[in-house]
C-alpha positions in Angstrom: 0.0 0.0 0.0 1.7 3.2 -1.2 1.9 6.1 1.1 0.8 8.5 -1.6 -2.8 9.2 -2.4 -4.4 6.1 -4.0 -7.5 5.7 -6.1 -10.9 6.2 -4.5 -12.5 3.2 -2.8 -16.0 2.5 -4.3 -18.5 1.6 -1.7 -21.9 -0.1 -2.1 -21.4 -1.4 -5.6 -22.8 -4.7 -6.8 -20.0 -7.3 -7.0 -17.6 -5.0 -5.2 -16.2 -6.0 -1.8 -14.7 -3.8 0.9 -11.4 -5.3 2.0 -9.5 -4.8 5.3 -6.7 -3.2 3.2 -9.2 -0.7 1.8 -10.4 0.1 5.3 -6.8 0.6 6.4 -6.2 2.9 3.5 -9.3 4.9 4.2 -8.4 5.2 7.9 -5.0 6.7 7.1 -6.4 9.0 4.4 -4.5 7.3 1.6 -7.8 6.7 -0.1 -11.1 8.5 -0.2 -14.6 6.9 -0.3 -16.8 7.1 -3.4 -20.4 6.0 -3.4 -21.3 3.7 -6.3 -23.8 5.3 -8.8 -26.3 2.4 -8.5 -26.1 2.4 -4.7 -26.7 6.2 -4.7 -30.0 5.6 -6.6 -31.2 3.2 -3.9 -31.0 5.9 -1.3 -34.0 7.9 -0.2 -34.1 11.6 -1.0 -36.7 12.3 1.7 -35.8 14.7 4.5 -34.1 13.1 7.4 -36.1 12.3 10.5 -33.4 12.6 13.2 -32.9 9.5 15.3 -30.9 9.0 18.4 -27.7 7.1 17.7 -27.3 3.7 19.5 -25.8 4.3 22.9 -23.1 1.7 22.2 -21.9 3.6 19.1 -21.6 6.9 21.0 -19.6 5.3 23.8 -17.3 3.5 21.4 -16.5 6.6 19.3 -15.1 8.4 22.3 -12.4 5.8 22.7 -11.2 5.9 19.1 -8.2 7.6 17.6 -8.9 9.7 14.4 -7.7 6.9 12.1 -9.9 4.3 13.9 -12.9 6.7 13.7 -12.4 7.1 10.0 -12.3 3.3 9.6 -15.6 3.0 11.6 -17.2 5.6 9.4 -16.2 3.7 6.2 -17.7 0.5 7.6 -20.9 2.2 8.6 -21.3 3.9 5.3 -20.7 0.7 3.4 -23.3 -1.2 5.6 -25.9 1.6 5.0 -25.4 1.4 1.2 -25.4 -2.4 1.1 -28.6 -2.6 3.2 -30.4 0.0 1.0 -29.4 -1.9 -2.2 -30.4 -5.2 -0.7 -33.9 -4.2 0.6 -36.2 -1.7 -1.2 -38.0 -1.1 2.1 -34.9 -0.1 4.0 -35.0 3.7 4.5 -31.4 5.0 4.2 -31.2 8.7 3.3 -28.9 10.2 0.8 -28.1 13.0 3.3 -26.6 10.7 5.8 -24.6 8.8 3.2 -23.3 11.9 1.7 -22.2 13.4 5.0 -20.4 10.2 5.9 -18.6 10.0 2.5 -17.5 13.6 2.6 -16.3 13.6 6.2 -15.5 10.0 7.1 -16.5 11.0 10.6 -19.4 9.2 12.3 -19.9 12.0 14.8 -20.4 14.5 11.9 -23.2 12.2 10.5 -25.1 12.2 13.7 -28.0 12.3 14.3 -28.9 9.5 11.9 -31.6 10.3 9.4 -34.1 7.4 9.9 -35.0 4.5 12.3 -33.6 2.1 9.7 -30.3 3.9 9.8 -30.2 3.6 13.6 -31.0 -0.1 13.3 -28.2 -0.6 10.8 -25.7 1.3 13.0 -26.7 -0.9 16.0 -26.8 -4.2 14.2 -23.6 -3.8 12.1 -21.3 -3.0 15.1 -19.2 -0.7 12.8 -16.6 0.2 15.5 -15.8 -3.4 16.3 -15.7 -4.4 12.7 -13.5 -1.5 11.8 -11.0 -2.3 14.5 -11.0 -6.0 13.5 -10.4 -5.0 9.9 -7.3 -3.0 10.9 -6.0 -6.0 12.9 -6.7 -8.3 9.9 -4.9 -5.9 7.5 -1.8 -5.8 9.7 -1.8 -9.4 10.7 -2.3 -11.1 7.3 1.1 -10.2 5.8 2.9 -10.8 9.0 2.0 -14.5 8.7 4.4 -14.8 5.7 7.0 -12.4 7.1 7.2 -14.3 10.4 8.2 -17.5 8.5 10.8 -15.6 6.4 12.4 -14.0 9.5 12.5 -17.4 11.3 14.2 -18.9 8.3 16.7 -16.1 8.3 17.5 -16.6 12.0 17.9 -20.3 11.3 20.5 -19.5 8.7 22.2 -17.0 11.1 22.6 -19.5 13.9 23.3 -22.4 11.5 20.4 -24.4 12.9 19.2 -27.8 11.9 16.4 -28.1 9.3 15.2 -31.3 11.0 13.3 -28.9 13.3 10.9 -28.4 10.3 10.3 -32.1 9.5 6.6 -32.0 10.2 4.9 -34.4 7.7 1.2 -33.9 6.9 -0.5 -37.2 7.8 -3.5 -36.7 5.5 -5.8 -38.5 8.0 -7.1 -35.4 9.8 -4.8 -36.1 12.8 -2.1 -33.5 12.0 -2.4 -29.7 11.9 -2.4 -28.5 8.3 -1.1 -25.0 9.1 1.7 -26.4 11.2 2.8 -28.7 8.4 2.5 -25.9 5.8 4.7 -23.6 7.9 7.3 -26.3 8.2 7.2 -27.0 4.5 7.5 -23.2 3.7 10.5 -22.7 5.9 12.2 -25.7 4.4 11.6 -24.2 1.0 13.1 -20.9 2.1 16.3 -22.5 3.3 16.6 -25.0 0.4 20.1 -25.0 -1.0 21.7 -23.6 2.2 25.1 -24.7 3.2 24.6 -23.2 6.7 21.5 -24.9 7.9 22.2 -28.3 9.2 25.9 -27.9 8.7 26.7 -28.4 12.4 24.8 -31.6 12.5 22.3 -30.4 15.0 20.3 -27.4 16.2 21.9 -25.3 18.9 18.6 -24.9 20.6 16.2 -27.5 19.2 13.2 -26.3 21.3 13.3 -22.7 19.9 13.2 -23.7 16.2 11.1 -26.8 16.8 8.3 -24.6 18.2 8.2 -22.4 15.0 5.8 -24.7 12.9 3.4 -25.0 15.8 3.3 -21.4 17.0 3.4 -19.8 13.5 0.8 -22.4 12.4 -1.5 -21.3 15.2 -1.0 -17.7 14.2 -1.9 -18.5 10.5 -5.0 -20.3 11.7 -6.1 -17.4 13.9 -5.5 -14.9 11.1 -7.5 -16.9 8.7 -10.4 -17.3 11.1 -10.5 -13.6 11.8 -10.2 -12.7 8.1 -13.1 -14.9 7.2 -15.3 -13.3 9.8 -14.2 -9.7 9.0 -14.9 -10.3 5.3 -18.5 -11.3 6.1 -19.1 -8.4 8.5 -17.7 -5.9 6.0 -19.8 -7.0 3.0 -23.0 -8.6 4.3 -26.1 -6.3 4.3 -28.0 -5.9 7.5 -31.3 -7.8 7.4 -33.8 -5.5 9.1 -36.8 -7.3 10.6 -37.9 -9.0 13.8 -34.4 -9.5 15.2 -33.3 -7.0 17.8 -30.7 -4.8 16.2 -28.8 -4.1 19.5 -28.5 -7.8 20.3 -27.5 -8.6 16.8 -24.7 -6.0 17.0 -23.6 -7.3 20.4 -23.4 -10.8 19.1 -21.1 -9.7 16.3 -18.9 -7.8 18.7 -18.6 -10.9 20.9 -17.7 -13.1 17.9 -15.0 -10.6 16.8 -13.6 -10.4 20.4 -13.3 -14.2 20.6 -11.4 -14.4 17.3 -9.2 -11.4 18.1 -8.4 -12.8 21.5 -7.3 -16.1 19.9 -5.1 -14.0 17.6 -3.7 -12.0 20.5 -2.7 -15.2 22.3 -0.9 -16.4 19.2 0.8 -13.1 18.8 2.0 -13.3 22.4 3.6 -16.7 21.7 5.2 -15.4 18.5 6.7 -12.5 20.5 8.4 -14.8 23.0 9.7 -17.0 20.2 11.0 -14.1 18.2 12.9 -12.7 21.2 14.4 -16.1 21.9 15.6 -16.5 18.3 17.1 -13.0 18.4 19.1 -13.9 21.5 20.3 -17.1 19.8 21.5 -14.9 16.9 23.4 -12.5 19.2 25.2 -15.4 21.0 26.9 -16.3 17.7 28.5 -12.8 17.4 32.3 -12.9 18.1 32.5 -9.2 19.1 31.8 -9.3 22.9 30.9 -5.6 23.2 28.4 -5.8 20.2 27.0 -9.1 21.5 26.3 -7.5 24.9 24.6 -4.4 23.5 22.4 -6.4 21.1 21.4 -8.9 23.8 19.9 -6.0 25.8 18.2 -4.5 22.8 14.8 -6.1 23.4 13.3 -7.9 26.4 10.3 -10.1 26.7 9.6 -8.3 30.0 8.0 -5.6 27.8 5.1 -8.0 27.3 4.4 -9.1 30.9 0.7 -8.6 31.6 0.3 -6.4 28.5 -2.3 -8.6 26.9 -4.0 -9.9 30.1 -4.7 -6.3 31.2 -7.0 -5.7 28.2 -8.6 -9.1 27.9 -9.9 -9.3 31.5 -13.1 -7.4 32.2 -12.6 -4.9 29.3 -15.1 -3.5 26.9 -15.1 -4.5 23.2 -13.2 -1.5 22.0 -10.5 -1.9 24.7 -10.0 -5.6 23.9 -9.7 -5.0 20.1 -7.4 -2.0 20.5 -5.3 -4.0 23.0 -4.9 -6.8 20.5 -4.0 -4.3 17.8 -1.3 -2.7 19.9 0.0 -6.2 20.8 0.3 -6.8 17.1 2.3 -3.6 16.6 4.6 -4.7 19.4 5.1 -8.0 17.7 6.0 -6.1 14.5 8.8 -4.4 16.5 10.1 -7.7 17.9 10.1 -9.3 14.5 11.9 -6.3 13.0 14.5 -6.5 15.8 15.0 -10.2 15.2 15.4 -9.7 11.4 17.9 -6.9 12.0 20.0 -9.0 14.4 19.9 -12.0 12.0 21.0 -9.7 9.2 23.9 -8.3 11.3 25.1 -11.9 12.1 25.1 -12.9 8.4 26.6 -9.6 7.1 29.4 -9.7 9.7 30.3 -13.4 9.1 33.1 -13.4 6.5 32.7 -17.2 6.0 29.3 -16.6 4.5 29.0 -15.7 0.8 26.6 -12.8 0.6 23.8 -12.7 -2.0 24.8 -10.9 -5.2 23.5 -7.3 -5.5 24.4 -4.1 -7.3 26.6 -3.1 -4.4 29.2 -5.2 -2.6 27.8 -5.3 0.9 30.3 -7.7 2.6 31.6 -6.5 5.9 35.2 -7.3 6.8 38.7 -6.1 7.1 40.6 -4.5 4.2 42.7 -7.6 4.0 39.6 -9.8 3.7 38.3 -7.5 1.0 41.5 -7.6 -0.9 41.5 -11.3 -0.8 37.9 -11.4 -1.9 39.1 -9.2 -4.8 41.6 -11.8 -5.8 44.9 -10.8 -4.0 46.2 -13.8 -2.1 48.7 -13.9 0.7 52.0 -15.8 0.3 51.6 -19.5 0.6 47.8 -19.2 0.2 47.2 -21.6 -2.5 43.5 -21.5 -2.5 41.0 -19.2 -0.7 38.6 -20.9 1.6 35.3 -21.8 0.0 32.5 -19.8 1.5 29.1 -21.1 2.6 25.9 -20.0 0.9 22.5 -19.2 2.1 19.4 -20.9 0.9 17.9 -19.5 -2.4 14.8 -18.3 -0.6 16.6 -16.7 2.4 19.1 -15.1 0.0 16.2 -13.3 -1.8 14.6 -12.3 1.5 18.0 -10.9 2.8 18.5 -8.9 -0.4 15.0 -7.3 -0.1 15.6 -6.4 3.6 19.1 -5.2 3.0 18.0 -3.0 0.1 15.3 -1.4 2.3 17.6 -0.6 5.3 20.6 0.5 3.3 19.0 2.1 0.2 21.7 0.6 -1.8 24.7 2.0 0.1 27.6 -0.2 1.2 27.8 -1.5 4.8 31.2 -0.4 6.0 31.0 -1.4 9.7 28.5 -2.9 12.2 27.5 -1.5 15.5 24.6 -1.6 17.8 23.3 1.8 16.7 23.2 0.7 13.1 21.3 -2.5 14.0 18.8 -0.5 16.0 18.4 1.8 13.0 17.8 -1.3 10.8 15.2 -2.6 13.2 13.3 0.7 13.2 13.4 0.8 9.4 12.2 -2.8 9.1 9.3 -2.2 11.5 8.2 0.5 9.2 8.6 -1.9 6.2 6.3 -4.4 8.0 3.5 -1.9 8.1 0.9 -2.3 5.4 1.3 1.3 4.3 4.8 0.5 3.1 4.8 -0.5 -0.6 7.8 -2.8 0.0 5.8 -5.0 2.3 3.7 -6.3 -0.5 6.9 -7.0 -2.5 8.4 -9.0 0.4 5.2 -11.0 0.9 4.9 -11.8 -2.8 8.5 -12.8 -3.0 8.1 -15.2 0.0 4.9 -16.6 -1.5 6.6 -17.1 -4.9 9.5 -18.9 -3.3 7.4 -21.3 -1.2 5.1 -22.1 -4.1 7.9 -22.8 -6.5 8.4 -26.4 -5.3 12.1 -26.1 -6.1 12.9 -28.7 -3.5 11.6 -31.2 -6.0 10.2 -33.3 -3.2 9.0 -36.7 -4.4 5.3 -36.1 -4.7 2.8 -38.4 -3.0 -0.9 -38.9 -3.1 -3.3 -38.3 -0.1 -4.0 -41.2 2.2 -7.0 -43.2 1.3 -6.4 -42.7 -2.5 -4.6 -44.8 -5.1 -3.0 -44.6 -8.5 -3.7 -47.4 -10.9 -1.1 -48.6 -13.3 -1.8 -50.2 -16.7 -2.3 -53.7 -15.4 -4.7 -52.6 -12.7 -6.6 -50.5 -15.3 -6.9 -53.5 -17.5 -8.6 -55.4 -14.7 -10.9 -52.4 -14.0 -11.9 -52.0 -17.6 -12.8 -55.6 -17.9 -14.8 -55.5 -14.7 -16.6 -52.2 -15.8 -17.5 -53.9 -19.1 -19.0 -56.9 -17.3 -20.9 -54.7 -14.9 -22.3 -52.3 -17.6 -23.3 -55.4 -19.6 -25.4 -56.8 -16.7 -27.0 -53.4 -16.1 -27.9 -52.9 -19.7 -29.3 -56.5 -19.9 -31.9 -55.5 -17.4 -32.9 -52.4 -19.4 -31.2 -49.8 -17.2 -30.2 -46.4 -18.7 -27.0 -44.5 -17.7 -27.1 -41.4 -15.6 -24.3 -39.0 -14.5 -24.6 -36.4 -11.7 -22.1 -33.7 -10.4 -19.3 -34.8 -8.2 -20.3 -32.3 -5.6 -23.8 -31.3 -4.4 -25.2 -28.6 -2.2 -24.4 -29.5 1.4 -28.1 -29.2 2.3 -28.9 -32.0 -0.2 -26.6 -34.5 1.5 -27.0 -33.6 5.2 -29.4 -35.6 7.3 -29.5 -38.6 5.0 -26.7 -40.8 6.4 -27.3 -40.9 10.2 -24.0 -40.9 12.2 -22.0 -41.3 9.0 -22.8 -37.7 8.0 -19.6 -36.7 9.8 -17.7 -38.5 7.0 -19.0 -36.0 4.3 -16.2 -33.9 2.7 -17.2 -30.2 2.9 -15.8 -27.8 0.3 -14.7 -24.3 1.1 -17.3 -21.6 0.3 -16.5 -20.4 -3.2 -19.1 -17.6 -3.4 -22.3 -18.1 -1.6 -23.1 -21.9 -2.0 -22.0 -24.4 0.6 -21.1 -27.6 -1.2 -19.9 -31.1 -0.3 -18.4 -34.0 -2.3 -21.0 -36.7 -2.9 -21.0 -39.4 -0.2 -22.8 -42.0 -2.4 -24.7 -42.1 -5.7 -28.1 -42.8 -4.1 -28.9 -39.4 -2.7 -27.9 -37.6 -5.9 -30.2 -40.0 -7.8 -33.1 -39.2 -5.5 -32.4 -35.5 -5.9 -32.4 -36.0 -9.7 -35.7 -37.8 -9.7 -37.3 -35.2 -7.5 -35.9 -32.2 -9.4 -37.1 -33.6 -12.8 -40.5 -34.8 -11.5 -39.8 -38.3 -12.7 -42.3 -41.0 -11.7 -40.4 -44.1 -12.9 -36.8 -44.8 -13.8 -34.4 -47.7 -14.0 -30.9 -46.3 -14.0 -27.3 -47.3 -13.5 -24.3 -45.0 -12.6 -20.6 -45.8 -12.3 -18.7 -42.9 -10.6 -16.4 -41.9 -7.8 -17.7 -41.0 -4.3 -15.8 -39.5 -1.3 -15.8 -40.2 2.4 -13.7 -38.6 5.1 -13.0 -42.0 6.7 -9.9 -43.4 8.4 -8.1 -45.3 5.6 -7.4 -49.0 6.1 -7.1 -52.1 4.0 -10.1 -52.2 1.6 -11.3 -48.8 2.9 -10.6 -45.7 0.9 -11.5 -42.0 0.9 -12.0 -41.9 -2.9 -13.5 -44.9 -4.6 -15.9 -46.0 -7.3 -19.4 -47.2 -6.7 -21.5 -49.0 -9.3 -25.2 -48.3 -8.6 -28.3 -49.9 -10.0 -31.7 -48.4 -8.9 -35.3 -48.7 -9.8 -37.7 -45.8 -8.9 -41.5 -46.0 -9.2 -44.6 -47.7 -8.1 -44.7 -51.5 -8.8 -46.2 -54.7 -7.5 -44.9 -55.7 -4.0 -41.3 -56.9 -4.2 -41.1 -56.6 -8.0 -38.2 -54.2 -8.2 -36.6 -55.6 -5.0 -36.4 -59.0 -6.7 -34.8 -57.6 -9.8 -32.2 -55.6 -8.0 -31.1 -58.6 -5.9 -31.0 -60.8 -9.0 -28.8 -58.1 -10.7 -26.5 -58.3 -7.7 -26.1 -62.1 -7.9 -25.5 -61.9 -11.7 -22.8 -59.2 -11.2 -20.9 -61.2 -8.5 -21.3 -64.5 -10.5 -20.1 -63.0 -13.8 -17.2 -61.2 -12.1 -16.1 -64.7 -11.0 -14.7 -63.5 -7.7 -15.4 -66.7 -5.8 -17.5 -67.6 -2.8 -19.8 -64.9 -1.4 -23.0 -64.6 0.6 -25.7 -61.9 0.6 -27.0 -61.1 4.0 -30.6 -59.9 3.9 -33.0 -58.3 6.4 -35.9 -55.9 6.5 -36.0 -52.5 8.2 -39.4 -53.2 9.6 -38.1 -56.5 11.0 -35.4 -54.5 12.7 -37.8 -51.9 14.1 -40.1 -54.7 15.2 -37.3 -56.5 17.0 -36.3 -53.3 18.8 -39.9 -52.7 19.8 -40.2 -56.3 21.1 -37.0 -55.7 23.2 -38.4 -52.5 24.7 -36.2 -49.9 22.9 -37.9 -46.5 22.7 -38.8 -45.5 19.1 -36.6 -42.4 19.2 -33.6 -44.6 19.8 -34.2 -47.1 17.0 -31.8 -45.5 14.5 -28.9 -45.0 17.0 -29.3 -48.6 18.3 -29.3 -49.8 14.7 -26.0 -48.1 14.0 -24.5 -50.0 16.9 -25.9 -53.3 15.7 -24.5 -52.6 12.3 -21.0 -53.0 13.9 -21.5 -56.6 14.7 -19.6 -57.7 11.6 -16.5 -56.0 13.0 -16.9 -56.2 16.8 -18.0 -58.8 19.3 -21.5 -58.5 20.9 -19.8 -57.6 24.2 -18.2 -54.5 22.6 -21.5 -53.5 21.0 -23.4 -54.1 24.2 -21.0 -51.8 26.1 -21.7 -49.1 23.5 -25.5 -49.6 23.8 -25.4 -49.5 27.6 -22.7 -46.9 28.3 -23.2 -44.5 25.4 -26.8 -44.9 24.3 -28.6 -45.5 27.5 -30.0 -49.0 26.8 -30.6 -51.2 29.9 -28.5 -54.4 30.3 -31.7 -56.6 30.1 -32.8 -54.9 26.8 -29.2 -55.2 25.4 -29.1 -59.0 26.3 -32.5 -59.5 24.6 -31.3 -57.8 21.5 -28.2 -60.0 21.6 -30.3 -63.1 21.6 -32.5 -62.1 18.6 -29.7 -60.8 16.4 -28.1 -64.3 16.4 -31.0 -65.5 14.2 -29.6 -66.2 10.8 -29.8 -69.0 8.1 -31.4 -70.1 4.9 -34.1 -67.6 4.0 -37.2 -69.9 3.8 -36.1 -71.8 7.0 -35.7 -68.7 9.1 -38.9 -67.3 7.7 -40.7 -70.4 8.8 -39.1 -70.2 12.3 -40.1 -66.5 12.7 -43.7 -67.1 11.6 -44.4 -70.1 13.8 -47.1 -70.0 16.5 -46.0 -68.1 19.6 -43.4 -66.0 17.8 -43.1 -62.5 19.2 -42.6 -61.2 15.7 -46.1 -62.4 14.7 -47.5 -60.2 17.4 -45.8 -57.1 16.0 -47.6 -55.3 13.1 -44.5 -54.1 11.4 -42.8 -57.4 11.6 -45.8 -59.2 10.0 -45.8 -56.8 7.1 -42.0 -57.5 6.6 -42.4 -61.3 6.8 -45.2 -61.2 4.2 -43.1 -59.2 1.8 -40.0 -61.4 2.4 -42.0 -64.5 1.6 -42.9 -63.1 -1.8 -39.3 -62.1 -2.4 -37.7 -65.4 -1.3 -40.1 -67.4 -3.5 -39.3 -65.3 -6.6 -35.5 -65.6 -5.9 -35.9 -69.3 -5.5 -37.5 -69.6 -8.9 -34.7 -67.5 -10.4 -32.0 -69.8 -8.9 -30.7 -66.9 -6.8 -31.7 -67.9 -3.3 -28.8 -70.2 -2.6 -26.4 -67.3 -2.0 -28.7 -65.4 0.4 -28.8 -65.6 4.2 -31.6 -64.2 6.2 -29.7 -62.4 9.0 -31.4 -60.3 11.8 -28.1 -58.7 12.8 -27.9 -56.8 9.5 -28.7 -53.2 10.2 -27.6 -50.9 7.5 -26.6 -47.6 9.1 -28.1 -45.2 6.5 -31.2 -43.3 7.7 -33.1 -43.5 4.4 -33.8 -47.3 4.2 -37.4 -48.3 4.8 -37.8 -51.9 3.6 -35.6 -54.7 2.4 -31.8 -54.2 3.1 -29.0 -56.4 2.0 -25.2 -56.7 2.0 -22.9 -58.9 0.0 -19.8 -60.3 1.8 -16.9 -62.1 0.2 -16.1 -65.4 1.8 -12.7 -66.0 0.2 -9.2 -65.7 1.6 -8.8 -62.0 0.7 -10.3 -60.1 3.7 -12.1 -57.1 2.3 -15.5 -57.1 4.2 -18.6 -55.9 2.5 -18.5 -55.8 -1.3 -22.0 -54.6 -2.1 -25.0 -53.3 -0.3 -28.4 -51.7 -0.8 -32.1 -51.6 0.1 -35.4 -50.0 -0.3 -35.8 -46.3 0.3 -39.4 -45.2 -0.2 -39.1 -41.7 1.4 -35.8 -40.3 0.1 -37.2 -38.7 -3.1 -40.0 -37.2 -1.1 -37.5 -35.4 1.2 -36.6 -33.3 -1.8 -40.0 -32.8 -3.6 -42.7 -33.7 -1.1 -43.9 -36.3 -3.7 -43.2 -39.9 -2.5 -41.6 -42.0 -5.2 -40.6 -45.4 -3.8 -37.2 -46.7 -4.9 -34.9 -49.7 -4.4 -31.2 -50.1 -5.4 -27.9 -51.7 -4.9 -24.3 -50.3 -4.8 -21.4 -52.5 -5.7 -18.2 -51.6 -3.8 -16.1 -52.1 -6.8 -12.7 -51.1 -5.2 -13.0 -54.2 -2.9 -14.0 -56.3 -5.9 -10.9 -55.1 -7.7 -8.7 -56.0 -4.8 -10.1 -59.6 -5.0 -9.6 -59.8 -8.8 -6.1 -58.4 -8.5 -5.2 -61.0 -5.9 -6.7 -63.8 -8.1 -4.5 -62.7 -11.0 -1.4 -62.8 -8.8 -2.3 -66.3 -7.6 -2.9 -67.5 -11.1 0.6 -66.1 -12.0 -0.8 -65.1 -15.4 0.3 -62.0 -17.3 -2.2 -59.2 -17.1 -2.4 -57.6 -20.6 -2.6 -53.8 -20.3 -3.5 -53.4 -24.0 -5.6 -55.3 -26.5 -3.0 -55.0 -29.3 -3.3 -57.9 -31.7 -0.4 -57.2 -34.0 3.0 -55.5 -33.7 4.4 -54.1 -36.9 8.2 -54.5 -36.5 10.3 -52.5 -38.9 14.0 -53.6 -38.7 15.2 -50.1 -39.3 14.1 -46.5 -39.0 11.7 -46.2 -41.9 8.7 -44.4 -40.4 6.9 -44.1 -43.7 6.9 -47.8 -44.2 5.7 -48.4 -40.7 2.9 -45.8 -41.2 1.8 -47.5 -44.4 1.6 -51.0 -43.0 0.1 -50.1 -39.6 -2.5 -47.9 -41.2 -3.7 -50.7 -43.4 -4.2 -52.8 -40.2 -6.0 -49.9 -38.5 -8.3 -49.4 -41.5 -9.2 -53.1 -41.4 -10.2 -52.8 -37.7 -7.2 -54.7 -36.4 -5.7 -53.4 -33.1 -2.0 -52.8 -33.9 1.2 -51.0 -32.8 4.4 -50.3 -34.6 8.1 -50.3 -33.5 11.2 -49.0 -35.2 14.6 -50.6 -34.3 17.2 -52.6 -36.1 17.5 -55.3 -33.4 14.9 -58.0 -33.9 15.3 -59.2 -30.2 14.0 -55.8 -29.0 10.8 -56.3 -31.1 10.3 -59.9 -29.8 10.9 -58.8 -26.2 8.4 -56.0 -26.5 5.8 -58.3 -28.0 6.3 -60.9 -25.2 6.1 -58.3 -22.4 2.9 -56.8 -23.9 1.3 -60.1 -24.6 0.9 -59.3 -28.3 0.1 -62.6 -30.2 1.2 -61.7 -33.7 4.1 -59.8 -35.3 4.7 -58.4 -38.8 8.4 -58.4 -39.4 9.9 -56.3 -42.3 13.7 -56.1 -43.0 15.8 -55.5 -46.1 15.2 -59.0 -47.6 11.4 -58.7 -47.2 11.5 -55.3 -48.8 13.4 -56.6 -51.8 10.9 -59.6 -52.2 7.8 -57.5 -51.6 6.8 -59.7 -48.7 6.4 -59.6 -44.9 7.0 -62.2 -42.2 4.0 -63.2 -39.9 5.2 -64.4 -36.5 3.1 -66.3 -34.1 4.8 -65.1 -30.9 3.6 -67.8 -28.5 4.3 -70.7 -30.9 7.5 -69.0 -32.1 6.6 -69.8 -35.7 7.1 -67.6 -38.8 5.6 -67.6 -42.2 6.5 -65.3 -45.2 3.5 -64.0 -47.1 3.0 -61.6 -50.0 2.9 -57.9 -48.9 -0.4 -57.3 -50.8 -2.4 -60.0 -48.8 -0.8 -59.7 -45.3 -3.9 -58.0 -43.9 -6.2 -60.7 -45.1 -3.9 -63.5 -43.8 -3.7 -61.8 -40.4 -7.5 -61.6 -40.3 -7.8 -65.4 -40.9 -5.3 -66.1 -38.2 -6.9 -63.7 -35.6 -10.3 -65.1 -36.2 
């Protein structure tokens, strides 16, 4: 931000946003406010009806400095304009807006011209928002500067970069900002011959704290910035809400965020002073070392923050945090000045190249640096270099404090002068601060370290062999879906957050939320079923049989067979049909999929939601706890009943007796028709429960249909199956692989009659199944390994092998094959063994070999790679001959 007059800041315009930097510029008089023409039209021209200003506003204004008062006036003016533009009924007078714009003085605009203006002034908390904006503007660039200065100090004391080894775990159990700070500082010192040169940090705790403390500061700055951005640019909604209470709520929110920032700043100050002392301890000159050690003391901070945070009003707290931030700026400038002095005064360090030679040292040293060598000095000692990032930072800081002049000597007065100059540089009103921040950002984002990239936990890359298996599986799956008359559907990878929330029970916490990109809160899709229901409701569809193969995302803890990004293959039928008609077809589709994929032994556990509810009712579980108890029962495939019982009793308030009765009933499992007969026999408690009777009648229809379709032998009626998703209303099922590869559930689904109605109010019953294809792939890949057969990544049928470098010949021959619909590749090399090796590795069955002799004869050699047999044929008919052999 230049100190000269800047362009006017337009307030109230559509699409324009008032930034903390603009508030800062207006507060210092570097910019002037200008009311947007469209906003001006929205203002009322009626004569003002003087209103008493909110008491809180009048009290706050008294405590403000002139610059702070101008900032508050800018915020209030913007809020008045935004509110007038947002609501045609809001009465904001042109007279009030004009007075505020011309004077940037809230007091000069009083009394306010309407009741609505007074309400806006009370609800928008302009003083608190203005002070928070000033804090935000000053704190944001310091987040980058603090990292750069810490890296410079690390160079000065020749610290160990191991202090910044903070890997990001990717599982949500590590602090992202902490890891980011560590990575940024490592990038700044990359290439340094100083950092790590001693084999260990002189004070590990001091530098090891940097990622944590600086990371907390980043987090606090970001949280405050997000809130300030909203408060600066959101219009006030005038209505039933009490304006005074609304304003007080905003003030409290800003105080909480500013207090967190203040605490982080306090920790940063302590750490900065500690690093500065470390730097001074490396100075050889005892007198200079002693003077610089006493330059700054952490005692200056004692009680400074606590005095304003305890029992203080809003303005005092925010001003206290702001002053604390300015104090940190001074500490940081002092640390940077001391680190610069250490580096500039160390003749063993090669200084970054600049227009002026800035190396400090004796005339003898300078002479040697210029090329004169003493007697017997065969070779000057090689100097150590700074990191590329810290070199660039040092040059920027040095250029600012010296204005390009040479540094002839070092003393405490000069270092103090540097510190004062750097403190001014770290102020947003200094244009060079933006250059410094941009340079640091450019360095840390350059990825010059060339770290070996990695993928996030819970995700995978798939090589050519794996993709071959996947494509084969997708082809089988798509074929089965199409055989049943399903049509393809695709939906966005992310949905509005409101679409997904409340559909998955306790699993809703696994939804990946996206950052707000402009007014819409979105999340990555958790499954394909809810988007399908949303599509049916949105398009007013009464019946649809569809399939979808796409990726879904879950913020789960990665483990074997459990990923955060994975494919689902869904088959769903929506619409009104005869009882169990679509349920039968969906389960039949599932058995056909698993049979045709040929994965081995599996079973499909099946239950009914009404059976579950009936069982819980029989056991005495209150209806409001049905869903939460079901989510516990759903864990029985991974935990013992004793573990589940402990959760039911300790966490969900179920009595021991009720839990034991549940434990007895959930053990019921077996062949569908046999269990059905057992549950329907005379005296069965299930026959006395209305919901259970309905479920048993439906299941009888389903089981008999599956029996006729030869699909019942893989199904187990299992009362312990309790799918955790909230939207299931009828039959539920889950396929489990029974082979050696432990992957758990490989498919699941059920009936969801109310899900579509959640979106449209119109109930469209639906039933579906989702194949967990990632786990199926894991089984198929393991089978391929056990068979020890080569997995072909391509479908190439013929390799055209030119024993030379004649591309035109290769192009002619391979194009004839492509035109005939033959899958072919070509290769140019004089060594025949290279051709054969490639064909063998790729599993290509046939080769067309052409060398000098074949060219002279007008023929080609056809080679059966597996049989290792060759036959020479006429060049004109080689395509027809290959077709015969391939068929």
